[in-house]
C-alpha positions as CSV (number, residue, x, y, z in Angstrom):
1,X,2.0,-23.9,6.1
2,X,0.5,-20.6,5.0
3,X,-2.1,-20.4,2.2
4,X,-0.1,-20.0,-1.0
5,X,-1.0,-17.8,-4.0
6,X,-2.3,-19.7,-7.0
7,X,-0.1,-19.7,-10.1
8,X,-2.7,-17.5,-11.8
9,X,-2.7,-14.9,-9.0
10,X,1.1,-14.9,-8.9
11,X,1.3,-14.3,-12.6
12,X,-1.3,-11.6,-12.5
13,X,0.6,-9.8,-9.8
14,X,4.0,-10.1,-11.5
15,X,2.6,-8.8,-14.8
16,X,1.3,-5.6,-13.3
17,X,3.0,-2.5,-14.7
18,X,5.2,-0.6,-12.3
19,X,4.2,3.0,-12.9
20,X,7.5,4.2,-11.3
21,X,9.5,2.5,-14.0
22,X,9.8,4.1,-17.5
23,X,10.2,0.6,-19.0
24,X,6.4,0.3,-18.6
25,X,5.7,3.6,-20.2
26,X,5.8,7.2,-19.1
27,X,3.8,8.2,-16.0
28,X,3.6,11.3,-13.8
29,X,4.9,9.1,-10.9
30,X,8.3,9.0,-12.5
31,X,8.5,12.8,-12.6
32,X,7.6,13.0,-8.9
33,X,10.1,10.3,-8.1
34,X,12.9,12.2,-9.9
35,X,11.9,15.5,-8.1
36,X,12.2,13.8,-4.7
37,X,15.6,12.1,-5.1
38,X,17.1,15.0,-7.1
39,X,16.0,17.5,-4.4
40,X,17.8,15.3,-1.7
41,X,20.9,15.0,-3.8
42,X,21.1,18.7,-4.3
43,X,20.5,19.4,-0.6
44,X,23.2,16.9,0.5
45,X,25.6,16.9,-2.5
46,X,25.8,13.1,-2.1
47,X,26.0,10.2,-4.6
48,X,22.8,8.5,-5.6
49,X,22.2,4.8,-6.4
50,X,18.8,3.8,-7.8
51,X,18.1,0.1,-7.2
52,X,15.3,-2.1,-8.5
53,X,15.0,-5.7,-7.2
54,X,12.7,-8.7,-7.7
55,X,9.3,-8.5,-6.0
56,X,9.6,-12.1,-4.9
57,X,11.7,-12.1,-1.8
58,X,12.7,-14.4,1.1
59,X,10.4,-14.0,4.1
60,X,13.4,-13.3,6.3
61,X,14.4,-10.3,4.2
62,X,11.0,-8.8,4.4
63,X,10.7,-9.3,8.2
64,X,13.4,-10.9,10.2
65,X,16.4,-9.0,8.9
66,X,14.5,-5.7,9.4
67,X,13.8,-6.5,13.0
68,X,10.2,-7.5,12.9
69,X,9.1,-9.9,15.7
70,X,8.9,-13.6,14.7
71,X,5.2,-13.7,15.9
72,X,4.2,-10.4,14.3
73,X,0.7,-10.2,12.8
74,X,2.1,-8.7,9.6
75,X,3.5,-12.1,8.6
76,X,0.1,-13.7,8.6
77,X,-1.4,-14.7,5.3
78,X,-4.2,-12.3,6.0
79,X,-1.8,-9.5,5.1
80,X,1.1,-11.1,3.2
81,X,1.0,-13.0,-0.1
82,X,3.0,-16.2,0.2
83,X,4.6,-17.7,-3.0
84,X,6.0,-20.7,-1.0
85,X,6.6,-21.3,2.7
86,X,9.7,-19.2,2.6
87,X,9.1,-16.8,-0.3
88,X,6.6,-13.9,-0.5
89,X,5.6,-11.0,-2.7
90,X,7.3,-8.2,-0.8
91,X,5.1,-5.9,1.3
92,X,7.8,-3.2,1.4
93,X,10.7,-2.1,-0.8
94,X,12.8,-2.0,2.5
95,X,13.2,-5.7,2.1
96,X,16.1,-5.1,-0.3
97,X,18.0,-3.0,2.3
98,X,19.7,-5.8,4.3
99,X,21.4,-7.3,1.2
100,X,22.3,-3.9,-0.2
101,X,23.9,-2.7,3.0
102,X,25.8,-6.0,3.3
103,X,27.2,-5.3,-0.2
104,X,28.2,-1.8,0.7
105,X,30.4,-3.1,3.5
106,X,33.0,-4.4,0.9
107,X,33.7,-0.8,-0.1
108,X,31.9,1.4,2.5
109,X,30.6,4.7,1.1
110,X,31.4,8.1,2.5
111,X,27.9,9.5,1.8
112,X,25.4,7.6,-0.3
113,X,21.6,7.9,-1.0
114,X,20.0,4.6,-1.8
115,X,16.8,5.0,-3.9
116,X,14.5,2.0,-4.1
117,X,11.2,2.4,-5.9
118,X,8.8,-0.3,-6.9
119,X,5.5,-2.2,-6.4
120,X,4.7,-3.8,-3.1
121,X,1.9,-6.3,-2.5
122,X,-0.6,-6.1,0.3
123,X,-4.0,-7.5,1.2
124,X,-6.0,-4.3,1.8
125,X,-9.4,-2.8,2.0
126,X,-11.1,-1.1,-0.9
127,X,-11.6,2.6,-0.9
128,X,-10.2,5.7,-2.6
129,X,-6.9,5.7,-0.6
130,X,-6.0,1.9,-0.7
131,X,-5.1,-0.6,-3.3
132,X,-3.6,-4.1,-3.2
133,X,-0.4,-3.2,-5.2
134,X,0.8,0.3,-4.2
135,X,4.1,1.8,-5.2
136,X,6.6,2.5,-2.5
137,X,9.9,4.4,-2.4
138,X,12.6,3.7,0.1
139,X,15.3,6.4,0.7
140,X,18.3,5.5,2.8
141,X,21.2,7.8,3.4
142,X,24.3,6.0,4.6
143,X,27.2,8.2,5.9
144,X,30.6,7.4,7.2
145,X,31.1,9.1,10.6
146,X,34.7,9.8,9.7
147,X,33.4,12.1,6.9
148,X,32.6,14.7,9.6
149,X,28.8,14.0,9.2
150,X,26.5,12.2,11.6
151,X,22.9,11.5,10.9
152,X,20.8,12.7,13.7
153,X,17.2,13.9,14.3
154,X,18.0,17.3,12.9
155,X,19.2,15.8,9.7
156,X,16.0,13.7,9.6
157,X,13.8,16.8,9.9
158,X,15.7,18.4,7.1
159,X,15.2,15.3,5.0
160,X,11.4,15.3,5.6
161,X,11.1,19.0,4.8
162,X,13.1,18.6,1.5
163,X,11.0,15.5,0.4
164,X,7.7,17.1,1.2
165,X,8.6,20.3,-0.6
166,X,9.6,18.3,-3.7
167,X,6.7,15.9,-3.6
168,X,3.7,18.1,-2.5
169,X,4.9,21.7,-2.7
170,X,3.1,24.1,-0.3
171,X,0.8,21.5,1.1
172,X,0.6,21.3,5.0
173,X,2.2,18.3,6.6
174,X,3.0,17.0,10.1
175,X,5.0,14.3,11.8
176,X,3.9,12.2,14.7
177,X,5.9,9.6,16.7
178,X,5.6,6.1,15.2
179,X,8.1,3.4,16.1
180,X,9.3,1.0,13.4
181,X,11.6,-2.1,13.8
182,X,14.3,-0.8,11.4
183,X,14.5,2.8,12.7
184,X,15.2,4.8,15.8
185,X,13.2,7.9,16.8
186,X,10.7,6.8,14.1
187,X,7.9,9.2,12.9
188,X,5.0,9.0,10.5
189,X,4.4,11.7,7.9
190,X,0.9,13.0,7.2
191,X,-0.3,15.5,4.7
192,X,-3.5,17.6,5.0
193,X,-5.7,17.0,2.0
194,X,-9.4,17.8,1.6
195,X,-9.6,18.5,5.4
196,X,-8.2,15.2,6.5
197,X,-4.7,14.0,7.4
198,X,-3.5,11.4,5.0
199,X,-0.5,9.2,5.9
200,X,2.1,9.3,3.1
201,X,5.3,7.8,4.8
202,X,7.3,6.8,7.7
203,X,11.0,7.4,8.6
204,X,13.6,7.6,11.3
205,X,17.3,7.2,12.0
206,X,18.6,3.9,10.5
207,X,18.5,1.5,13.4
208,X,21.9,0.6,14.8
209,X,21.2,-3.1,14.6
210,X,20.5,-2.9,10.9
211,X,23.8,-1.2,10.2
212,X,25.8,-3.4,12.5
213,X,24.5,-6.6,11.0
214,X,25.8,-5.3,7.6
215,X,29.2,-4.6,9.2
216,X,28.7,-0.8,8.7
217,X,29.7,-0.2,12.3
218,X,31.4,3.2,11.4
219,X,28.2,4.5,9.7
220,X,25.0,6.3,10.6
221,X,22.0,6.7,8.4
222,X,18.5,7.9,7.7
223,X,15.7,5.7,6.5
224,X,12.4,6.8,4.8
225,X,9.6,4.8,3.2
226,X,7.0,6.8,1.1
227,X,3.7,5.8,-0.5
228,X,4.1,7.1,-4.1
229,X,0.5,6.5,-5.1
230,X,-0.9,8.7,-2.3
231,X,1.7,11.4,-2.8
232,X,0.8,11.6,-6.5
233,X,-2.9,11.7,-5.6
234,X,-2.3,14.6,-3.3
235,X,0.1,16.4,-5.7
236,X,-2.4,16.3,-8.6
237,X,-5.6,16.3,-6.4
238,X,-6.8,13.0,-7.9
239,X,-9.9,11.8,-6.0
240,X,-9.3,8.0,-6.2
241,X,-6.1,6.0,-6.2
242,X,-7.4,3.7,-8.9
243,X,-7.4,6.5,-11.4
244,X,-3.6,6.3,-11.5
245,X,-4.0,3.1,-13.7
246,X,-7.2,4.0,-15.4
247,X,-7.2,3.4,-19.2
248,X,-9.8,5.9,-20.2
249,X,-8.0,8.2,-22.7
250,X,-9.2,11.3,-20.9
251,X,-7.7,10.1,-17.6
252,X,-4.6,8.5,-19.0
253,X,-3.6,11.6,-20.8
254,X,-3.5,13.5,-17.5
255,X,-1.1,11.0,-16.0
256,X,1.8,12.3,-18.1
257,X,2.6,15.4,-16.0
258,X,2.2,16.8,-12.6
259,X,-0.4,19.4,-13.3
260,X,-3.7,19.3,-11.3
261,X,-6.2,16.6,-12.3
262,X,-9.3,17.7,-14.1
263,X,-12.3,15.4,-13.4
264,X,-13.7,13.8,-16.5
265,X,-17.0,12.8,-15.0
266,X,-18.8,12.3,-11.7
267,X,-21.4,9.5,-11.9
268,X,-24.0,9.0,-9.2
269,X,-23.0,6.6,-6.4
270,X,-25.3,3.7,-5.6
271,X,-25.2,2.1,-2.1
272,X,-26.0,-1.4,-1.3
273,X,-25.9,-3.1,2.2
274,X,-25.2,-6.7,2.6
275,X,-25.6,-9.0,5.6
276,X,-23.2,-11.9,5.4
277,X,-22.2,-15.1,7.3
278,X,-18.5,-15.5,7.1
279,X,-15.7,-17.3,9.0
280,X,-14.6,-15.6,12.2
281,X,-11.1,-14.7,10.9
282,X,-12.2,-12.9,7.7
283,X,-11.4,-9.1,7.9
284,X,-11.9,-6.1,5.7
285,X,-8.5,-6.4,4.0
286,X,-9.1,-10.0,3.1
287,X,-12.5,-9.2,1.7
288,X,-10.9,-6.5,-0.5
289,X,-8.3,-9.0,-1.7
290,X,-10.9,-11.6,-2.6
291,X,-12.9,-9.1,-4.6
292,X,-9.8,-7.8,-6.4
293,X,-8.9,-11.3,-7.5
294,X,-12.3,-12.8,-8.3
295,X,-14.8,-10.0,-9.1
296,X,-14.6,-8.8,-12.8
297,X,-16.6,-5.7,-11.8
298,X,-14.3,-4.7,-9.0
299,X,-13.4,-1.3,-10.7
300,X,-17.1,-0.3,-10.1
301,X,-16.8,-0.7,-6.4
302,X,-15.7,2.7,-5.1
303,X,-15.5,1.6,-1.5
304,X,-16.3,-1.3,0.8
305,X,-16.9,-0.7,4.5
306,X,-17.5,-3.2,7.3
307,X,-20.2,-1.5,9.4
308,X,-20.6,-4.1,12.1
309,X,-19.6,-7.6,13.1
310,X,-21.5,-10.0,15.4
311,X,-20.4,-13.5,16.4
312,X,-22.8,-16.5,16.0
313,X,-23.4,-16.9,19.7
314,X,-24.6,-13.2,20.1
315,X,-27.3,-13.6,17.5
316,X,-30.8,-15.0,18.0
317,X,-31.8,-18.3,16.4
318,X,-34.1,-16.5,13.9
319,X,-31.0,-14.7,12.5
320,X,-29.1,-18.0,12.3
321,X,-32.0,-19.5,10.3
322,X,-32.4,-16.4,8.0
323,X,-28.8,-16.5,6.9
324,X,-28.2,-20.3,7.2
325,X,-25.5,-19.3,9.7
326,X,-23.3,-22.0,11.2
327,X,-21.4,-22.1,14.5
328,X,-18.0,-20.6,14.3
329,X,-19.2,-18.0,11.8
330,X,-19.9,-14.3,12.3
331,X,-22.4,-11.9,10.8
332,X,-20.8,-9.0,8.9
333,X,-22.8,-5.9,7.8
334,X,-21.1,-4.6,4.7
335,X,-21.7,-1.3,2.8
336,X,-20.8,-1.2,-0.9
337,X,-20.6,2.1,-2.7
338,X,-20.9,1.3,-6.4
339,X,-19.9,3.9,-9.0
340,X,-18.6,3.4,-12.6
341,X,-16.0,6.0,-13.7
342,X,-17.6,7.0,-17.0
343,X,-21.2,5.7,-17.1
344,X,-24.3,5.7,-14.9
345,X,-25.2,2.3,-13.6
346,X,-28.8,1.2,-13.5
347,X,-30.3,-0.3,-10.4
348,X,-30.2,-3.7,-12.2
349,X,-26.5,-3.4,-12.9
350,X,-25.8,-2.3,-9.3
351,X,-27.9,-5.3,-8.0
352,X,-25.9,-7.6,-10.2
353,X,-22.6,-6.4,-8.7
354,X,-24.1,-6.6,-5.2
355,X,-25.2,-10.2,-5.9
356,X,-21.8,-11.2,-7.2
357,X,-20.1,-9.8,-4.1
358,X,-22.6,-11.6,-1.9
359,X,-22.0,-15.0,-3.7
360,X,-18.2,-14.6,-3.4
361,X,-18.3,-13.8,0.4
362,X,-21.4,-15.4,2.0
363,X,-20.8,-18.8,3.6
364,X,-24.2,-19.4,5.1
365,X,-26.6,-22.1,3.8
366,X,-29.3,-19.5,2.8
367,X,-28.8,-17.0,0.0
368,X,-30.5,-13.5,0.1
369,X,-30.1,-12.0,-3.4
370,X,-31.3,-8.7,-4.5
371,X,-34.2,-9.1,-7.0
372,X,-34.9,-6.6,-9.8
373,X,-38.4,-5.3,-10.0
C-alpha cells in the first residue's frame, strides 16, 4: 500500500489556482496557450477540441493505458502523489487521452486537434526551473488515413516548428531523441535560454498501440506534451518559476501580458550548508516536497541542492556520534540558497529558516542548529 496524501495536502493541492484557466483569473499563460493552439489550427486548418478533466485520476490511466511498465519507478510514491491505492493526482495531462480517444471511436474524426491544458502534480526538487505543481499542455492531432493525410515524422517536425514559433518566437531550439511509452520516434524539445538548454516538452508520433486500444485503427496521430510554466518563463525572461504565482503587485501586474519581465528587486542570496542524517531512500525530489508542504518559509528558499551522499557504513564512528546517526541511514550534505523576493534577510532570519529545514529533515539523535551571535 503506497503512502497516501493527507486530507489537508489533498485539499491544498486541489485548491491551487490553474493559471491556464480563465476561471481562476487572467494570466499571461492563457495568452500563450491560445497562441500555440491557434497557430496549429491555422497551419493545419483542423478542428480543435479543448478539454479539461479532473486532476484525480485512476492509476491505470496515468500509467498502464499509456504504456508505462508495471514496475516503472515513476509509479513510486517518491514521485507520484497517491490519493488512494488506485487513485492519484495526475502527473501528466496525457492521462486523459485513453478515455478521450475511446470516446472518439464512436464518431471518428477526419482531422482533430485535442488540446488538454492543466495542472499536474509531482514531487520535485526546489530550484528556479522546478515546482511541485507545474502546468502541462497536451496536444494530440488525430487524423483519418482516408482523408488523404498521414501523420509522419515530417508532420511532427512541422508541428514542433509551429509550436516553438508561437510560444517562444525567435528563440533557438533543438530536438534530441527521447523515447516515450505513448509515442513512436519520440523526441525531447529544448530551448536555449541564458546560455543553457532548457527542456520544455516531449513529442512523437502517437503510438500505434494507443490508437488501436481506442479502436482508432484507421487513424494516425501526433502527440506532444509541453511545460507551460517553463515556456512562459522563457518567453518573458522570468528568472524564477515561482514568480508566476507571486502575489506582489509589482510582479502580478506583469503576468497579464507576454511582454518581457522587468525585475522588481534582486536581494542578496544567503547560503547555508547542512549535514543531515536521513533514511537511505530519501531523495532530492522528496526533500523538496516535504519542504513545500511543511515549511512556512519555503518561498524564501531559492534553491536546494544535494551536494553529496554517504551511507552509514562508509562513515567513521566519530561522524555517527556527531550526528546521532543510526544504521540504515545516510549522511546528506545539503546546500540551501535563501533569498526573499522583496526584502533583505538578516543572518538571524536565514539561520531560522536553516534550522527549520534541519528539524524537518534530520533523523539523527543529535541536533546541530545554527546559533545566532
